[in-house]
TIGUVO-765238 format. One record per residue (C-alpha): residue number from 1; residue in one letter; x, y, z. Coordinates in steps of 0.25 Angstrom, whole numbers. Layout:
REM residues N
+-----+-----+-------+-------+-------+
|   n | res |    c1 |    c2 |    c3 |
+-----+-----+-------+-------+-------+
| NUM |   a |     X |     Y |     Z |
...
+-----+-----+-------+-------+-------+
//
This chain:
REM residues 209
+-----+-----+-------+-------+-------+
|   n | res |    c1 |    c2 |    c3 |
+-----+-----+-------+-------+-------+
|   1 |   m |   209 |   273 |   376 |
|   2 |   a |   199 |   264 |   369 |
|   3 |   r |   204 |   270 |   356 |
|   4 |   a |   218 |   266 |   359 |
|   5 |   g |   214 |   252 |   362 |
|   6 |   a |   206 |   251 |   349 |
|   7 |   l |   218 |   256 |   342 |
|   8 |   a |   227 |   246 |   348 |
|   9 |   a |   217 |   235 |   345 |
|  10 |   a |   216 |   240 |   330 |
|  11 |   a |   231 |   241 |   330 |
|  12 |   a |   232 |   227 |   335 |
|  13 |   v |   223 |   221 |   325 |
|  14 |   v |   230 |   229 |   313 |
|  15 |   w |   243 |   225 |   319 |
|  16 |   w |   240 |   210 |   319 |
|  17 |   m |   235 |   211 |   304 |
|  18 |   a |   248 |   218 |   300 |
|  19 |   a |   259 |   212 |   308 |
|  20 |   g |   268 |   201 |   303 |
|  21 |   a |   272 |   193 |   315 |
|  22 |   e |   274 |   178 |   315 |
|  23 |   a |   279 |   170 |   327 |
|  24 |   v |   281 |   155 |   323 |
|  25 |   w |   287 |   143 |   329 |
|  26 |   l |   297 |   135 |   321 |
|  27 |   e |   301 |   120 |   323 |
|  28 |   i |   315 |   119 |   317 |
|  29 |   a |   319 |   104 |   314 |
|  30 |   p |   334 |   100 |   317 |
|  31 |   s |   337 |    98 |   302 |
|  32 |   g |   328 |   108 |   296 |
|  33 |   s |   324 |   123 |   296 |
|  34 |   k |   312 |   131 |   297 |
|  35 |   c |   309 |   144 |   289 |
|  36 |   v |   298 |   154 |   290 |
|  37 |   s |   295 |   164 |   279 |
|  38 |   e |   287 |   177 |   279 |
|  39 |   e |   283 |   186 |   267 |
|  40 |   i |   287 |   200 |   270 |
|  41 |   q |   287 |   213 |   262 |
|  42 |   s |   299 |   222 |   260 |
|  43 |   n |   304 |   232 |   270 |
|  44 |   v |   297 |   225 |   282 |
|  45 |   v |   303 |   223 |   296 |
|  46 |   v |   305 |   208 |   300 |
|  47 |   i |   308 |   203 |   314 |
|  48 |   g |   310 |   189 |   318 |
|  49 |   d |   313 |   183 |   332 |
|  50 |   y |   316 |   168 |   333 |
|  51 |   s |   320 |   160 |   345 |
|  52 |   v |   322 |   145 |   347 |
|  53 |   l |   314 |   138 |   357 |
|  54 |   y |   322 |   129 |   366 |
|  55 |   e |   315 |   116 |   370 |
|  56 |   h |   327 |   109 |   376 |
|  57 |   h |   335 |   115 |   387 |
|  58 |   h |   347 |   109 |   383 |
|  59 |   a |   347 |   113 |   368 |
|  60 |   h |   348 |   127 |   363 |
|  61 |   p |   346 |   126 |   348 |
|  62 |   t |   349 |   137 |   339 |
|  63 |   v |   344 |   141 |   325 |
|  64 |   s |   349 |   148 |   313 |
|  65 |   v |   340 |   157 |   305 |
|  66 |   k |   340 |   164 |   291 |
|  67 |   v |   330 |   174 |   286 |
|  68 |   t |   330 |   177 |   271 |
|  69 |   s |   323 |   186 |   262 |
|  70 |   p |   315 |   183 |   250 |
|  71 |   f |   328 |   184 |   241 |
|  72 |   g |   336 |   175 |   250 |
|  73 |   d |   343 |   186 |   258 |
|  74 |   v |   347 |   183 |   272 |
|  75 |   v |   341 |   193 |   282 |
|  76 |   h |   344 |   186 |   294 |
|  77 |   k |   353 |   174 |   298 |
|  78 |   k |   357 |   168 |   312 |
|  79 |   e |   363 |   156 |   317 |
|  80 |   k |   362 |   148 |   330 |
|  81 |   v |   352 |   157 |   337 |
|  82 |   s |   341 |   154 |   347 |
|  83 |   m |   334 |   168 |   347 |
|  84 |   e |   336 |   179 |   336 |
|  85 |   q |   329 |   190 |   328 |
|  86 |   f |   329 |   194 |   314 |
|  87 |   s |   325 |   207 |   309 |
|  88 |   f |   325 |   213 |   295 |
|  89 |   t |   318 |   222 |   285 |
|  90 |   t |   313 |   215 |   273 |
|  91 |   a |   320 |   220 |   260 |
|  92 |   e |   311 |   213 |   250 |
|  93 |   a |   297 |   207 |   251 |
|  94 |   g |   295 |   191 |   251 |
|  95 |   n |   297 |   179 |   260 |
|  96 |   y |   307 |   180 |   271 |
|  97 |   l |   312 |   167 |   276 |
|  98 |   a |   317 |   163 |   290 |
|  99 |   c |   323 |   150 |   292 |
| 100 |   f |   328 |   143 |   305 |
| 101 |   w |   336 |   131 |   307 |
| 102 |   i |   343 |   124 |   319 |
| 103 |   d |   358 |   126 |   321 |
| 104 |   g |   368 |   124 |   333 |
| 105 |   e |   370 |   112 |   341 |
| 106 |   d |   355 |   108 |   343 |
| 107 |   r |   351 |   104 |   329 |
| 108 |   n |   344 |    91 |   333 |
| 109 |   l |   333 |    99 |   340 |
| 110 |   m |   320 |   104 |   335 |
| 111 |   v |   320 |   119 |   337 |
| 112 |   k |   308 |   128 |   339 |
| 113 |   l |   309 |   142 |   335 |
| 114 |   n |   300 |   154 |   337 |
| 115 |   l |   300 |   165 |   326 |
| 116 |   d |   293 |   178 |   328 |
| 117 |   w |   293 |   185 |   314 |
| 118 |   k |   288 |   199 |   314 |
| 119 |   i |   286 |   207 |   301 |
| 120 |   g |   282 |   222 |   298 |
| 121 |   i |   275 |   229 |   309 |
| 122 |   a |   276 |   217 |   319 |
| 123 |   a |   291 |   219 |   318 |
| 124 |   k |   291 |   234 |   321 |
| 125 |   d |   296 |   238 |   335 |
| 126 |   w |   284 |   247 |   339 |
| 127 |   d |   291 |   251 |   353 |
| 128 |   s |   302 |   257 |   345 |
| 129 |   v |   293 |   264 |   336 |
| 130 |   a |   285 |   270 |   347 |
| 131 |   k |   297 |   275 |   354 |
| 132 |   r |   303 |   281 |   341 |
| 133 |   e |   290 |   288 |   337 |
| 134 |   k |   287 |   291 |   352 |
| 135 |   i |   272 |   285 |   350 |
| 136 |   e |   264 |   276 |   359 |
| 137 |   g |   250 |   271 |   362 |
| 138 |   v |   240 |   275 |   351 |
| 139 |   e |   251 |   281 |   342 |
| 140 |   l |   259 |   268 |   342 |
| 141 |   e |   247 |   260 |   340 |
| 142 |   m |   243 |   269 |   328 |
| 143 |   l |   256 |   267 |   322 |
| 144 |   k |   255 |   252 |   324 |
| 145 |   l |   242 |   252 |   317 |
| 146 |   e |   247 |   261 |   305 |
| 147 |   t |   258 |   252 |   303 |
| 148 |   a |   250 |   240 |   303 |
| 149 |   v |   239 |   246 |   294 |
| 150 |   q |   251 |   249 |   284 |
| 151 |   s |   256 |   235 |   285 |
| 152 |   i |   242 |   229 |   282 |
| 153 |   h |   241 |   239 |   271 |
| 154 |   e |   254 |   234 |   265 |
| 155 |   n |   251 |   220 |   267 |
| 156 |   l |   237 |   222 |   259 |
| 157 |   v |   244 |   229 |   248 |
| 158 |   l |   254 |   218 |   247 |
| 159 |   l |   243 |   208 |   247 |
| 160 |   k |   235 |   216 |   236 |
| 161 |   s |   248 |   216 |   228 |
| 162 |   k |   250 |   201 |   229 |
| 163 |   e |   235 |   198 |   226 |
| 164 |   a |   237 |   206 |   213 |
| 165 |   n |   250 |   199 |   210 |
| 166 |   m |   243 |   185 |   212 |
| 167 |   r |   231 |   190 |   203 |
| 168 |   d |   241 |   194 |   192 |
| 169 |   v |   248 |   181 |   193 |
| 170 |   s |   234 |   173 |   193 |
| 171 |   e |   229 |   181 |   181 |
| 172 |   k |   242 |   179 |   173 |
| 173 |   t |   242 |   164 |   177 |
| 174 |   n |   228 |   163 |   172 |
| 175 |   a |   231 |   170 |   159 |
| 176 |   r |   243 |   160 |   157 |
| 177 |   i |   234 |   148 |   160 |
| 178 |   t |   223 |   153 |   150 |
| 179 |   w |   234 |   155 |   139 |
| 180 |   l |   239 |   142 |   142 |
| 181 |   s |   226 |   135 |   141 |
| 182 |   l |   223 |   142 |   128 |
| 183 |   l |   237 |   138 |   123 |
| 184 |   s |   234 |   124 |   127 |
| 185 |   l |   220 |   123 |   121 |
| 186 |   s |   226 |   129 |   108 |
| 187 |   v |   237 |   118 |   108 |
| 188 |   c |   227 |   108 |   110 |
| 189 |   i |   218 |   113 |    99 |
| 190 |   a |   230 |   114 |    90 |
| 191 |   v |   235 |   100 |    92 |
| 192 |   s |   221 |    94 |    90 |
| 193 |   v |   220 |   101 |    77 |
| 194 |   l |   234 |    96 |    73 |
| 195 |   q |   230 |    82 |    77 |
| 196 |   l |   217 |    83 |    69 |
| 197 |   w |   224 |    88 |    57 |
| 198 |   h |   235 |    77 |    58 |
| 199 |   l |   224 |    66 |    59 |
| 200 |   q |   216 |    72 |    47 |
| 201 |   q |   230 |    72 |    39 |
| 202 |   y |   232 |    57 |    44 |
| 203 |   f |   219 |    53 |    40 |
| 204 |   r |   219 |    59 |    26 |
| 205 |   k |   233 |    53 |    23 |
| 206 |   k |   227 |    40 |    27 |
| 207 |   k |   215 |    43 |    19 |
| 208 |   l |   206 |    40 |    31 |
| 209 |   i |   198 |    53 |    28 |
+-----+-----+-------+-------+-------+
//
């Protein structure tokens, strides 16, 4: 029993480190829009639940929403909704953008919207997994832990790759700056030499030297 409790606690800690879940409140102005972006890897399940908060009993504002991929492809689009969900599997890595704006008859109201954005293992339906695989208890926690560890490992590999790319870019930039500095110094020396030669020729022509 103690072992199961410790395992569950460990799974909870690793889950917290690996899960990509983000709940945010957005205030949408009548004449504007609000967007939320998230950098997501390819082949990742994404689920977003959003709902409008009614502050006025006589008003029932609705919003339009559009979610686009890094290449600008529309993966979700709805109009005049007060509560909805989007779900998709990412086709390419990059920033996915979700934008909301007010539509309908109550466009003169400030609208508050709750967005619960779940990514990766946080978006996984573990109840369905448990029923399909016929597992529960410790086995289910072990599966969650394994999935979370794998997700953390993939994130670390991604961060390492990004660090290597940034280091390469930094080294190339430093090398270009060094060459540019040497080129600028060479030009300055050449100009100085030409100026000195020109002055010598001028003074000799005037018989000053």
